[in-house]
N, C-alpha and C positions, 0 to 999 in steps of 0.2 A: 319288352326287355326280357331276355333270358339270362338267368344266373346259373352258371355251371360250377358246382362245388368241385374241389380237388381233393387229393389224398392228404393235403396239408390243411389242418383245421384253421378256418378263417380266411384262407386264400381262395378267391373265386375269380372265374373268367366271366365277363359280362358281354353279351351280344345285344347292343341296343336295337330297337326297332328303327329301321331306315326307310324313309319314304322318298322314293325317287321318281323322276319323270325326265322328259327330254331336256329340261332346264338344269338338272342336277339332282341334289338330294337334300333332305332335312333329317336330322336326328337330334334327340335330346341327350346331351353328353352328361348332364348332371341334373338330378331333381332330388332334393332332400327327402321329399315325401315318398317318391317311388323307390329310392334306394333304401330308406328306412323300412319300407314294407318288404323289401328283399333281404333284410337283415344287416344292412350296412348303415347303421345309425351314427354317422360321424359328423363332426363339424370340421370343415377344412379352413385353415387359416392362411395358407400361402399357395400360390400357383407358380410353377416353374416351367420353363421352356428351354430346350437345348436343341441345337442343330449340329449334326455330326456327319462326317463323311464315311463312305464304305470302309468296313473293317475296324472302325472305332469301337472299342469296348469300354463301357463305363460301369464300374462296379468291382466288387460287390459291396455296396454301402449300407450302413445302418447307423442309427444314433442310440447310445446307451440310455437306459432308464435314468431319470424320469422323462427324458426327452425323446422317447421312441416315437418314430413317425409312421403313421399309416399313409399309404399313397394310392391314389387312383390314377393309373397310367394309361396313356393312349398315344397313338401315332397320328399326326395330322398330315404329314407328307412322307412318302417312302415306306420302308419296312425295317423292322428290327426283330431279333430273337430276344425275347424278354425272359428273365430268369429270377426266381425268388428261392431263397434257401432258408429253411427253418433253423434259426440259431437260438431258440429258446431252450436253455440248458435242461429243463425238466420236461421237455416235450417228448412223446414217444416217437416223433418223426424228426428229432434233432439231426441235423446234417443232411436231410433229404431235400430234394429240389424239384421244382416244376418249371418247365419251359413252354413258351407259347409264341407263335408268330403273330405279331401285331402289325397292321398296315393301314394305310389310308384307304385301301380297298375293302378290307374285311371289317373295319370299324370296331374291332374288339377292344375291350378295356380289361385291365386286371386290377383288382383291389388287393393290395399287399398290406396286410395289417402290421402294426408294430410287432417286433419280435422276429422279423425276417430281414435278411440281407438281400438287397436287390441290385440287379444290373441288367444291361442290355448290350447287344452287339448289332451294329448297323449292317444290313445285308443288301441294301439298295445303294444307288449312287450317293445319296445322302438321306437323312431322315430328320424330320422335325418332331421331337418327342415332347409331350406335354404331360405334366402331372400335378395333381392337387395333393397337398400335405396337411396332415392333422396337427403337426407341430412345426414351428419355425426352425430354421437352420440354427444349430447350436454347435459351433466348431469344436468346443472342448469335449462334446459328447460323441463326436464322429468316430466311427470304426470302419475299417476296410478289411474284408476277408479276401484272400487271394483268389483271383478269378479262376485259376487252374489248379486249385487244391486237389491233389489226387484222391484224398479221402472222400471228397464230395463227388467228384467224377462228372462234372457237367460236360455234356456233349455239345460244345460251342460250334458254330458253323465256320469258324476261322481257326487257324493254327497259330498265326503270328499277328495278333491284333495290334492296333494302334492304341497305346495305353498312356495315361498320365503317369508321372513319377509316383504319385500316391498309390495309384492302382497297381503298379508293378511291384510295390513294396508292401502289399497287404499281408495280414496275418494268415498263416495256416489256421484253420478253425480250431485244431487241437492246441495251438499256441496262443489263441486269443485270450486276453485276461477274463477269467470266469466271472469276476466280480463286476465286469462291465457288460457282460452279456445279459439279455433279457430272460425273464422267466414267464411261464404261463400263469403260474399262481404266485402272487406276492406273499412273502413271509409275514 
């Protein structure tokens, strides 16, 4: 397993070891021991799965503290452009983002720690997207940052994505309630 740090502290791209032959392939998608050795020492409490069609954009989602979710994301079928935005108000990289193509072919995973807004856009006919969460879903703690906030400037691969009503009405990051955004350091 190779873990690639990014410019956003805590957010990493993971390339698992894939063992393939003429029958198919095998890979280890999660090992608490191996991930802890790589610096991701998390307990996951919930697994989620979504299936979406081409052009669907889901995000940018996060949960407010103390319900912040870390996520280990991957694509089981198809391809997505996956994005995480640092929304920790005291972070030197606040408002910056990282994007990565995740697919069933490249087997990449991304670990998105608490403190980041996360989203993805489907670039194949459809995608089966899987993610493990460090916290359960807490509806009252949910926040949505607008997918096309010009101050963030994400270079999405679609101009007119298919959005849920919630995602279409997200906050501009500058207008998000500061008392609901996470911090790197707790007071």
